[in-house]
Chimera marker file (.cmm) of the C-alpha trace (Angstrom):
<marker_set name="trace">
<marker id="1" x="-5.561" y="0.258" z="-2.153" r="1" g="1" b="0" radius="0.5"/>
<marker id="2" x="-1.884" y="0.308" z="-1.249" r="1" g="1" b="0" radius="0.5"/>
<marker id="3" x="0.111" y="-2.726" z="-2.294" r="1" g="1" b="0" radius="0.5"/>
<marker id="4" x="2.665" y="-4.065" z="0.136" r="1" g="1" b="0" radius="0.5"/>
<marker id="5" x="5.924" y="-5.348" z="-1.205" r="1" g="1" b="0" radius="0.5"/>
<marker id="6" x="5.281" y="-9.107" z="-1.359" r="1" g="1" b="0" radius="0.5"/>
<marker id="7" x="2.704" y="-11.762" z="-2.066" r="1" g="1" b="0" radius="0.5"/>
<marker id="8" x="0.818" y="-13.691" z="-4.714" r="1" g="1" b="0" radius="0.5"/>
<marker id="9" x="-0.740" y="-12.227" z="-7.805" r="1" g="1" b="0" radius="0.5"/>
<marker id="10" x="-3.154" y="-13.498" z="-10.386" r="1" g="1" b="0" radius="0.5"/>
<marker id="11" x="-3.190" y="-11.906" z="-13.819" r="1" g="1" b="0" radius="0.5"/>
<marker id="12" x="-6.476" y="-12.150" z="-15.700" r="1" g="1" b="0" radius="0.5"/>
<marker id="13" x="-5.574" y="-12.049" z="-19.381" r="1" g="1" b="0" radius="0.5"/>
<marker id="14" x="-7.469" y="-11.830" z="-22.638" r="1" g="1" b="0" radius="0.5"/>
<marker id="15" x="-6.029" y="-13.151" z="-25.866" r="1" g="1" b="0" radius="0.5"/>
<marker id="16" x="-8.113" y="-11.712" z="-28.703" r="1" g="1" b="0" radius="0.5"/>
<marker id="17" x="-6.925" y="-14.080" z="-31.409" r="1" g="1" b="0" radius="0.5"/>
<marker id="18" x="-5.875" y="-17.725" z="-31.189" r="1" g="1" b="0" radius="0.5"/>
<marker id="19" x="-2.238" y="-18.143" z="-32.188" r="1" g="1" b="0" radius="0.5"/>
<marker id="20" x="0.991" y="-20.053" z="-31.749" r="1" g="1" b="0" radius="0.5"/>
<marker id="21" x="3.328" y="-18.660" z="-29.115" r="1" g="1" b="0" radius="0.5"/>
<marker id="22" x="6.813" y="-19.740" z="-28.127" r="1" g="1" b="0" radius="0.5"/>
<marker id="23" x="7.594" y="-18.938" z="-24.489" r="1" g="1" b="0" radius="0.5"/>
<marker id="24" x="11.312" y="-19.089" z="-23.811" r="1" g="1" b="0" radius="0.5"/>
<marker id="25" x="12.674" y="-22.640" z="-23.872" r="1" g="1" b="0" radius="0.5"/>
<marker id="26" x="9.208" y="-24.210" z="-23.930" r="1" g="1" b="0" radius="0.5"/>
<marker id="27" x="8.098" y="-25.628" z="-27.278" r="1" g="1" b="0" radius="0.5"/>
<marker id="28" x="5.821" y="-23.493" z="-29.432" r="1" g="1" b="0" radius="0.5"/>
<marker id="29" x="2.170" y="-24.085" z="-28.528" r="1" g="1" b="0" radius="0.5"/>
<marker id="30" x="-1.217" y="-22.951" z="-29.802" r="1" g="1" b="0" radius="0.5"/>
<marker id="31" x="-3.171" y="-20.680" z="-27.447" r="1" g="1" b="0" radius="0.5"/>
<marker id="32" x="-6.909" y="-20.324" z="-28.059" r="1" g="1" b="0" radius="0.5"/>
<marker id="33" x="-8.474" y="-16.891" z="-27.952" r="1" g="1" b="0" radius="0.5"/>
<marker id="34" x="-10.152" y="-16.114" z="-24.648" r="1" g="1" b="0" radius="0.5"/>
<marker id="35" x="-9.466" y="-15.802" z="-20.934" r="1" g="1" b="0" radius="0.5"/>
<marker id="36" x="-6.299" y="-16.949" z="-19.182" r="1" g="1" b="0" radius="0.5"/>
<marker id="37" x="-5.231" y="-16.855" z="-15.542" r="1" g="1" b="0" radius="0.5"/>
<marker id="38" x="-1.583" y="-16.661" z="-14.558" r="1" g="1" b="0" radius="0.5"/>
<marker id="39" x="-0.566" y="-17.166" z="-10.925" r="1" g="1" b="0" radius="0.5"/>
<marker id="40" x="2.764" y="-15.753" z="-9.792" r="1" g="1" b="0" radius="0.5"/>
<marker id="41" x="4.508" y="-14.603" z="-6.665" r="1" g="1" b="0" radius="0.5"/>
<marker id="42" x="6.890" y="-11.904" z="-5.591" r="1" g="1" b="0" radius="0.5"/>
<marker id="43" x="8.739" y="-12.531" z="-2.340" r="1" g="1" b="0" radius="0.5"/>
<marker id="44" x="9.671" y="-8.874" z="-2.572" r="1" g="1" b="0" radius="0.5"/>
<marker id="45" x="9.002" y="-6.114" z="-5.054" r="1" g="1" b="0" radius="0.5"/>
<marker id="46" x="5.365" y="-7.012" z="-5.801" r="1" g="1" b="0" radius="0.5"/>
<marker id="47" x="4.503" y="-3.531" z="-7.048" r="1" g="1" b="0" radius="0.5"/>
<marker id="48" x="7.588" y="-3.443" z="-9.254" r="1" g="1" b="0" radius="0.5"/>
<marker id="49" x="6.797" y="-6.924" z="-10.631" r="1" g="1" b="0" radius="0.5"/>
<marker id="50" x="3.220" y="-5.981" z="-11.508" r="1" g="1" b="0" radius="0.5"/>
<marker id="51" x="4.319" y="-2.756" z="-13.172" r="1" g="1" b="0" radius="0.5"/>
<marker id="52" x="6.861" y="-4.747" z="-15.179" r="1" g="1" b="0" radius="0.5"/>
<marker id="53" x="4.158" y="-7.147" z="-16.338" r="1" g="1" b="0" radius="0.5"/>
<marker id="54" x="2.102" y="-4.181" z="-17.544" r="1" g="1" b="0" radius="0.5"/>
<marker id="55" x="4.947" y="-2.655" z="-19.573" r="1" g="1" b="0" radius="0.5"/>
<marker id="56" x="5.221" y="-3.545" z="-23.235" r="1" g="1" b="0" radius="0.5"/>
<marker id="57" x="8.872" y="-2.558" z="-23.564" r="1" g="1" b="0" radius="0.5"/>
<marker id="58" x="10.892" y="-5.069" z="-21.539" r="1" g="1" b="0" radius="0.5"/>
<marker id="59" x="13.455" y="-7.798" z="-21.888" r="1" g="1" b="0" radius="0.5"/>
<marker id="60" x="11.770" y="-11.190" z="-22.248" r="1" g="1" b="0" radius="0.5"/>
<marker id="61" x="12.703" y="-13.225" z="-19.190" r="1" g="1" b="0" radius="0.5"/>
<marker id="62" x="9.769" y="-15.215" z="-17.747" r="1" g="1" b="0" radius="0.5"/>
<marker id="63" x="7.339" y="-17.400" z="-19.712" r="1" g="1" b="0" radius="0.5"/>
<marker id="64" x="4.588" y="-14.884" z="-19.015" r="1" g="1" b="0" radius="0.5"/>
<marker id="65" x="6.587" y="-12.141" z="-20.769" r="1" g="1" b="0" radius="0.5"/>
<marker id="66" x="6.123" y="-13.949" z="-24.085" r="1" g="1" b="0" radius="0.5"/>
<marker id="67" x="2.361" y="-14.311" z="-23.636" r="1" g="1" b="0" radius="0.5"/>
<marker id="68" x="2.028" y="-10.685" z="-22.522" r="1" g="1" b="0" radius="0.5"/>
<marker id="69" x="3.364" y="-9.555" z="-25.910" r="1" g="1" b="0" radius="0.5"/>
<marker id="70" x="0.101" y="-10.905" z="-27.377" r="1" g="1" b="0" radius="0.5"/>
<marker id="71" x="-2.419" y="-10.849" z="-24.504" r="1" g="1" b="0" radius="0.5"/>
<marker id="72" x="-3.979" y="-7.967" z="-22.587" r="1" g="1" b="0" radius="0.5"/>
<marker id="73" x="-4.074" y="-7.752" z="-18.779" r="1" g="1" b="0" radius="0.5"/>
<marker id="74" x="-7.720" y="-7.072" z="-17.893" r="1" g="1" b="0" radius="0.5"/>
<marker id="75" x="-7.519" y="-7.518" z="-14.125" r="1" g="1" b="0" radius="0.5"/>
<marker id="76" x="-4.987" y="-8.181" z="-11.368" r="1" g="1" b="0" radius="0.5"/>
<marker id="77" x="-5.806" y="-9.963" z="-8.125" r="1" g="1" b="0" radius="0.5"/>
<marker id="78" x="-3.367" y="-9.985" z="-5.217" r="1" g="1" b="0" radius="0.5"/>
<marker id="79" x="-2.970" y="-11.796" z="-1.904" r="1" g="1" b="0" radius="0.5"/>
<marker id="80" x="-0.431" y="-10.048" z="0.285" r="1" g="1" b="0" radius="0.5"/>
<marker id="81" x="2.099" y="-11.965" z="2.376" r="1" g="1" b="0" radius="0.5"/>
<marker id="82" x="1.077" y="-15.275" z="0.807" r="1" g="1" b="0" radius="0.5"/>
<marker id="83" x="3.470" y="-17.315" z="-1.331" r="1" g="1" b="0" radius="0.5"/>
<marker id="84" x="2.035" y="-20.730" z="-2.229" r="1" g="1" b="0" radius="0.5"/>
<marker id="85" x="1.142" y="-20.222" z="-5.886" r="1" g="1" b="0" radius="0.5"/>
<marker id="86" x="0.962" y="-24.004" z="-6.414" r="1" g="1" b="0" radius="0.5"/>
<marker id="87" x="-1.871" y="-24.277" z="-3.867" r="1" g="1" b="0" radius="0.5"/>
<marker id="88" x="-3.759" y="-21.447" z="-5.575" r="1" g="1" b="0" radius="0.5"/>
<marker id="89" x="-3.439" y="-23.164" z="-8.965" r="1" g="1" b="0" radius="0.5"/>
<marker id="90" x="-4.782" y="-26.401" z="-7.415" r="1" g="1" b="0" radius="0.5"/>
<marker id="91" x="-7.694" y="-24.468" z="-5.866" r="1" g="1" b="0" radius="0.5"/>
<marker id="92" x="-8.561" y="-22.839" z="-9.181" r="1" g="1" b="0" radius="0.5"/>
<marker id="93" x="-8.537" y="-26.220" z="-10.932" r="1" g="1" b="0" radius="0.5"/>
<marker id="94" x="-10.795" y="-27.615" z="-8.191" r="1" g="1" b="0" radius="0.5"/>
<marker id="95" x="-13.241" y="-24.675" z="-8.321" r="1" g="1" b="0" radius="0.5"/>
<marker id="96" x="-13.272" y="-24.429" z="-12.127" r="1" g="1" b="0" radius="0.5"/>
<marker id="97" x="-13.235" y="-28.039" z="-13.263" r="1" g="1" b="0" radius="0.5"/>
<marker id="98" x="-13.262" y="-27.177" z="-16.955" r="1" g="1" b="0" radius="0.5"/>
<marker id="99" x="-10.112" y="-25.030" z="-16.686" r="1" g="1" b="0" radius="0.5"/>
<marker id="100" x="-7.412" y="-26.163" z="-19.093" r="1" g="1" b="0" radius="0.5"/>
<marker id="101" x="-3.629" y="-26.271" z="-18.878" r="1" g="1" b="0" radius="0.5"/>
<marker id="102" x="-2.723" y="-24.682" z="-22.229" r="1" g="1" b="0" radius="0.5"/>
<marker id="103" x="0.970" y="-25.573" z="-22.001" r="1" g="1" b="0" radius="0.5"/>
<marker id="104" x="2.760" y="-27.835" z="-19.548" r="1" g="1" b="0" radius="0.5"/>
<marker id="105" x="5.320" y="-26.204" z="-17.231" r="1" g="1" b="0" radius="0.5"/>
<marker id="106" x="4.326" y="-22.634" z="-18.241" r="1" g="1" b="0" radius="0.5"/>
<marker id="107" x="5.455" y="-20.533" z="-15.275" r="1" g="1" b="0" radius="0.5"/>
<marker id="108" x="6.108" y="-23.715" z="-13.331" r="1" g="1" b="0" radius="0.5"/>
<marker id="109" x="9.587" y="-24.809" z="-14.325" r="1" g="1" b="0" radius="0.5"/>
<marker id="110" x="10.724" y="-24.855" z="-10.679" r="1" g="1" b="0" radius="0.5"/>
<marker id="111" x="7.899" y="-26.932" z="-9.173" r="1" g="1" b="0" radius="0.5"/>
<marker id="112" x="5.791" y="-30.036" z="-9.809" r="1" g="1" b="0" radius="0.5"/>
<marker id="113" x="2.679" y="-28.200" z="-11.009" r="1" g="1" b="0" radius="0.5"/>
<marker id="114" x="1.527" y="-28.926" z="-14.549" r="1" g="1" b="0" radius="0.5"/>
<marker id="115" x="1.377" y="-25.147" z="-15.155" r="1" g="1" b="0" radius="0.5"/>
<marker id="116" x="0.766" y="-21.810" z="-13.465" r="1" g="1" b="0" radius="0.5"/>
<marker id="117" x="-1.220" y="-20.679" z="-16.498" r="1" g="1" b="0" radius="0.5"/>
<marker id="118" x="-4.817" y="-21.789" z="-16.951" r="1" g="1" b="0" radius="0.5"/>
<marker id="119" x="-7.309" y="-21.248" z="-19.752" r="1" g="1" b="0" radius="0.5"/>
<marker id="120" x="-10.953" y="-20.651" z="-18.833" r="1" g="1" b="0" radius="0.5"/>
<marker id="121" x="-13.313" y="-21.764" z="-21.603" r="1" g="1" b="0" radius="0.5"/>
<marker id="122" x="-16.155" y="-19.872" z="-19.881" r="1" g="1" b="0" radius="0.5"/>
<marker id="123" x="-15.436" y="-16.284" z="-18.764" r="1" g="1" b="0" radius="0.5"/>
<marker id="124" x="-18.421" y="-16.433" z="-16.398" r="1" g="1" b="0" radius="0.5"/>
<marker id="125" x="-16.281" y="-18.740" z="-14.244" r="1" g="1" b="0" radius="0.5"/>
<marker id="126" x="-14.299" y="-15.666" z="-13.165" r="1" g="1" b="0" radius="0.5"/>
<marker id="127" x="-17.200" y="-14.544" z="-10.983" r="1" g="1" b="0" radius="0.5"/>
<marker id="128" x="-17.301" y="-17.946" z="-9.280" r="1" g="1" b="0" radius="0.5"/>
<marker id="129" x="-13.569" y="-17.846" z="-8.745" r="1" g="1" b="0" radius="0.5"/>
<marker id="130" x="-13.592" y="-14.290" z="-7.382" r="1" g="1" b="0" radius="0.5"/>
<marker id="131" x="-16.114" y="-15.318" z="-4.724" r="1" g="1" b="0" radius="0.5"/>
<marker id="132" x="-14.147" y="-18.416" z="-3.672" r="1" g="1" b="0" radius="0.5"/>
<marker id="133" x="-10.598" y="-17.052" z="-3.580" r="1" g="1" b="0" radius="0.5"/>
<marker id="134" x="-9.569" y="-14.538" z="-0.932" r="1" g="1" b="0" radius="0.5"/>
<marker id="135" x="-7.730" y="-12.121" z="-3.196" r="1" g="1" b="0" radius="0.5"/>
<marker id="136" x="-8.090" y="-8.361" z="-3.499" r="1" g="1" b="0" radius="0.5"/>
<marker id="137" x="-8.224" y="-6.420" z="-6.741" r="1" g="1" b="0" radius="0.5"/>
<marker id="138" x="-5.298" y="-4.198" z="-7.627" r="1" g="1" b="0" radius="0.5"/>
<marker id="139" x="-5.924" y="-1.115" z="-9.692" r="1" g="1" b="0" radius="0.5"/>
<marker id="140" x="-4.217" y="-1.748" z="-13.002" r="1" g="1" b="0" radius="0.5"/>
<marker id="141" x="-3.257" y="1.863" z="-13.688" r="1" g="1" b="0" radius="0.5"/>
<marker id="142" x="-2.626" y="2.810" z="-10.084" r="1" g="1" b="0" radius="0.5"/>
<marker id="143" x="-0.454" y="-0.001" z="-8.792" r="1" g="1" b="0" radius="0.5"/>
<link id1="1" id2="2" r="1" g="1" b="0" radius="0.2"/>
<link id1="2" id2="3" r="1" g="1" b="0" radius="0.2"/>
<link id1="3" id2="4" r="1" g="1" b="0" radius="0.2"/>
<link id1="4" id2="5" r="1" g="1" b="0" radius="0.2"/>
<link id1="5" id2="6" r="1" g="1" b="0" radius="0.2"/>
<link id1="6" id2="7" r="1" g="1" b="0" radius="0.2"/>
<link id1="7" id2="8" r="1" g="1" b="0" radius="0.2"/>
<link id1="8" id2="9" r="1" g="1" b="0" radius="0.2"/>
<link id1="9" id2="10" r="1" g="1" b="0" radius="0.2"/>
<link id1="10" id2="11" r="1" g="1" b="0" radius="0.2"/>
<link id1="11" id2="12" r="1" g="1" b="0" radius="0.2"/>
<link id1="12" id2="13" r="1" g="1" b="0" radius="0.2"/>
<link id1="13" id2="14" r="1" g="1" b="0" radius="0.2"/>
<link id1="14" id2="15" r="1" g="1" b="0" radius="0.2"/>
<link id1="15" id2="16" r="1" g="1" b="0" radius="0.2"/>
<link id1="16" id2="17" r="1" g="1" b="0" radius="0.2"/>
<link id1="17" id2="18" r="1" g="1" b="0" radius="0.2"/>
<link id1="18" id2="19" r="1" g="1" b="0" radius="0.2"/>
<link id1="19" id2="20" r="1" g="1" b="0" radius="0.2"/>
<link id1="20" id2="21" r="1" g="1" b="0" radius="0.2"/>
<link id1="21" id2="22" r="1" g="1" b="0" radius="0.2"/>
<link id1="22" id2="23" r="1" g="1" b="0" radius="0.2"/>
<link id1="23" id2="24" r="1" g="1" b="0" radius="0.2"/>
<link id1="24" id2="25" r="1" g="1" b="0" radius="0.2"/>
<link id1="25" id2="26" r="1" g="1" b="0" radius="0.2"/>
<link id1="26" id2="27" r="1" g="1" b="0" radius="0.2"/>
<link id1="27" id2="28" r="1" g="1" b="0" radius="0.2"/>
<link id1="28" id2="29" r="1" g="1" b="0" radius="0.2"/>
<link id1="29" id2="30" r="1" g="1" b="0" radius="0.2"/>
<link id1="30" id2="31" r="1" g="1" b="0" radius="0.2"/>
<link id1="31" id2="32" r="1" g="1" b="0" radius="0.2"/>
<link id1="32" id2="33" r="1" g="1" b="0" radius="0.2"/>
<link id1="33" id2="34" r="1" g="1" b="0" radius="0.2"/>
<link id1="34" id2="35" r="1" g="1" b="0" radius="0.2"/>
<link id1="35" id2="36" r="1" g="1" b="0" radius="0.2"/>
<link id1="36" id2="37" r="1" g="1" b="0" radius="0.2"/>
<link id1="37" id2="38" r="1" g="1" b="0" radius="0.2"/>
<link id1="38" id2="39" r="1" g="1" b="0" radius="0.2"/>
<link id1="39" id2="40" r="1" g="1" b="0" radius="0.2"/>
<link id1="40" id2="41" r="1" g="1" b="0" radius="0.2"/>
<link id1="41" id2="42" r="1" g="1" b="0" radius="0.2"/>
<link id1="42" id2="43" r="1" g="1" b="0" radius="0.2"/>
<link id1="43" id2="44" r="1" g="1" b="0" radius="0.2"/>
<link id1="44" id2="45" r="1" g="1" b="0" radius="0.2"/>
<link id1="45" id2="46" r="1" g="1" b="0" radius="0.2"/>
<link id1="46" id2="47" r="1" g="1" b="0" radius="0.2"/>
<link id1="47" id2="48" r="1" g="1" b="0" radius="0.2"/>
<link id1="48" id2="49" r="1" g="1" b="0" radius="0.2"/>
<link id1="49" id2="50" r="1" g="1" b="0" radius="0.2"/>
<link id1="50" id2="51" r="1" g="1" b="0" radius="0.2"/>
<link id1="51" id2="52" r="1" g="1" b="0" radius="0.2"/>
<link id1="52" id2="53" r="1" g="1" b="0" radius="0.2"/>
<link id1="53" id2="54" r="1" g="1" b="0" radius="0.2"/>
<link id1="54" id2="55" r="1" g="1" b="0" radius="0.2"/>
<link id1="55" id2="56" r="1" g="1" b="0" radius="0.2"/>
<link id1="56" id2="57" r="1" g="1" b="0" radius="0.2"/>
<link id1="57" id2="58" r="1" g="1" b="0" radius="0.2"/>
<link id1="58" id2="59" r="1" g="1" b="0" radius="0.2"/>
<link id1="59" id2="60" r="1" g="1" b="0" radius="0.2"/>
<link id1="60" id2="61" r="1" g="1" b="0" radius="0.2"/>
<link id1="61" id2="62" r="1" g="1" b="0" radius="0.2"/>
<link id1="62" id2="63" r="1" g="1" b="0" radius="0.2"/>
<link id1="63" id2="64" r="1" g="1" b="0" radius="0.2"/>
<link id1="64" id2="65" r="1" g="1" b="0" radius="0.2"/>
<link id1="65" id2="66" r="1" g="1" b="0" radius="0.2"/>
<link id1="66" id2="67" r="1" g="1" b="0" radius="0.2"/>
<link id1="67" id2="68" r="1" g="1" b="0" radius="0.2"/>
<link id1="68" id2="69" r="1" g="1" b="0" radius="0.2"/>
<link id1="69" id2="70" r="1" g="1" b="0" radius="0.2"/>
<link id1="70" id2="71" r="1" g="1" b="0" radius="0.2"/>
<link id1="71" id2="72" r="1" g="1" b="0" radius="0.2"/>
<link id1="72" id2="73" r="1" g="1" b="0" radius="0.2"/>
<link id1="73" id2="74" r="1" g="1" b="0" radius="0.2"/>
<link id1="74" id2="75" r="1" g="1" b="0" radius="0.2"/>
<link id1="75" id2="76" r="1" g="1" b="0" radius="0.2"/>
<link id1="76" id2="77" r="1" g="1" b="0" radius="0.2"/>
<link id1="77" id2="78" r="1" g="1" b="0" radius="0.2"/>
<link id1="78" id2="79" r="1" g="1" b="0" radius="0.2"/>
<link id1="79" id2="80" r="1" g="1" b="0" radius="0.2"/>
<link id1="80" id2="81" r="1" g="1" b="0" radius="0.2"/>
<link id1="81" id2="82" r="1" g="1" b="0" radius="0.2"/>
<link id1="82" id2="83" r="1" g="1" b="0" radius="0.2"/>
<link id1="83" id2="84" r="1" g="1" b="0" radius="0.2"/>
<link id1="84" id2="85" r="1" g="1" b="0" radius="0.2"/>
<link id1="85" id2="86" r="1" g="1" b="0" radius="0.2"/>
<link id1="86" id2="87" r="1" g="1" b="0" radius="0.2"/>
<link id1="87" id2="88" r="1" g="1" b="0" radius="0.2"/>
<link id1="88" id2="89" r="1" g="1" b="0" radius="0.2"/>
<link id1="89" id2="90" r="1" g="1" b="0" radius="0.2"/>
<link id1="90" id2="91" r="1" g="1" b="0" radius="0.2"/>
<link id1="91" id2="92" r="1" g="1" b="0" radius="0.2"/>
<link id1="92" id2="93" r="1" g="1" b="0" radius="0.2"/>
<link id1="93" id2="94" r="1" g="1" b="0" radius="0.2"/>
<link id1="94" id2="95" r="1" g="1" b="0" radius="0.2"/>
<link id1="95" id2="96" r="1" g="1" b="0" radius="0.2"/>
<link id1="96" id2="97" r="1" g="1" b="0" radius="0.2"/>
<link id1="97" id2="98" r="1" g="1" b="0" radius="0.2"/>
<link id1="98" id2="99" r="1" g="1" b="0" radius="0.2"/>
<link id1="99" id2="100" r="1" g="1" b="0" radius="0.2"/>
<link id1="100" id2="101" r="1" g="1" b="0" radius="0.2"/>
<link id1="101" id2="102" r="1" g="1" b="0" radius="0.2"/>
<link id1="102" id2="103" r="1" g="1" b="0" radius="0.2"/>
<link id1="103" id2="104" r="1" g="1" b="0" radius="0.2"/>
<link id1="104" id2="105" r="1" g="1" b="0" radius="0.2"/>
<link id1="105" id2="106" r="1" g="1" b="0" radius="0.2"/>
<link id1="106" id2="107" r="1" g="1" b="0" radius="0.2"/>
<link id1="107" id2="108" r="1" g="1" b="0" radius="0.2"/>
<link id1="108" id2="109" r="1" g="1" b="0" radius="0.2"/>
<link id1="109" id2="110" r="1" g="1" b="0" radius="0.2"/>
<link id1="110" id2="111" r="1" g="1" b="0" radius="0.2"/>
<link id1="111" id2="112" r="1" g="1" b="0" radius="0.2"/>
<link id1="112" id2="113" r="1" g="1" b="0" radius="0.2"/>
<link id1="113" id2="114" r="1" g="1" b="0" radius="0.2"/>
<link id1="114" id2="115" r="1" g="1" b="0" radius="0.2"/>
<link id1="115" id2="116" r="1" g="1" b="0" radius="0.2"/>
<link id1="116" id2="117" r="1" g="1" b="0" radius="0.2"/>
<link id1="117" id2="118" r="1" g="1" b="0" radius="0.2"/>
<link id1="118" id2="119" r="1" g="1" b="0" radius="0.2"/>
<link id1="119" id2="120" r="1" g="1" b="0" radius="0.2"/>
<link id1="120" id2="121" r="1" g="1" b="0" radius="0.2"/>
<link id1="121" id2="122" r="1" g="1" b="0" radius="0.2"/>
<link id1="122" id2="123" r="1" g="1" b="0" radius="0.2"/>
<link id1="123" id2="124" r="1" g="1" b="0" radius="0.2"/>
<link id1="124" id2="125" r="1" g="1" b="0" radius="0.2"/>
<link id1="125" id2="126" r="1" g="1" b="0" radius="0.2"/>
<link id1="126" id2="127" r="1" g="1" b="0" radius="0.2"/>
<link id1="127" id2="128" r="1" g="1" b="0" radius="0.2"/>
<link id1="128" id2="129" r="1" g="1" b="0" radius="0.2"/>
<link id1="129" id2="130" r="1" g="1" b="0" radius="0.2"/>
<link id1="130" id2="131" r="1" g="1" b="0" radius="0.2"/>
<link id1="131" id2="132" r="1" g="1" b="0" radius="0.2"/>
<link id1="132" id2="133" r="1" g="1" b="0" radius="0.2"/>
<link id1="133" id2="134" r="1" g="1" b="0" radius="0.2"/>
<link id1="134" id2="135" r="1" g="1" b="0" radius="0.2"/>
<link id1="135" id2="136" r="1" g="1" b="0" radius="0.2"/>
<link id1="136" id2="137" r="1" g="1" b="0" radius="0.2"/>
<link id1="137" id2="138" r="1" g="1" b="0" radius="0.2"/>
<link id1="138" id2="139" r="1" g="1" b="0" radius="0.2"/>
<link id1="139" id2="140" r="1" g="1" b="0" radius="0.2"/>
<link id1="140" id2="141" r="1" g="1" b="0" radius="0.2"/>
<link id1="141" id2="142" r="1" g="1" b="0" radius="0.2"/>
<link id1="142" id2="143" r="1" g="1" b="0" radius="0.2"/>
</marker_set>
């Protein structure tokens, strides 16, 4: 699948070991091991942004950069030409009621959302979410 240059993305992450992480100016917080979802957007340069997220060697800039030093990207979902990441986060929280905000304002320092990062206590919820959201899968190694 060819990725256009702009839209929303959802990173599905796995953190193998629970640990404290400090993300930029946010206070240090404990992140449980397990599955995390991060919703972001690229008004341009979506492919470049996703490739940057996959690189290990990069300058730490966004909150997600700090988590990506410890977590593994296991899947990427995209929604081209769509930009309302706050609405997607609200939908996820509605669909997966037991989702948890692991740290307030993570990825959401410029909006009123509690966070753009969610923790899923039950990985099986990903299948429910995939069916309800209208995202496409991006090939991790072929973005």
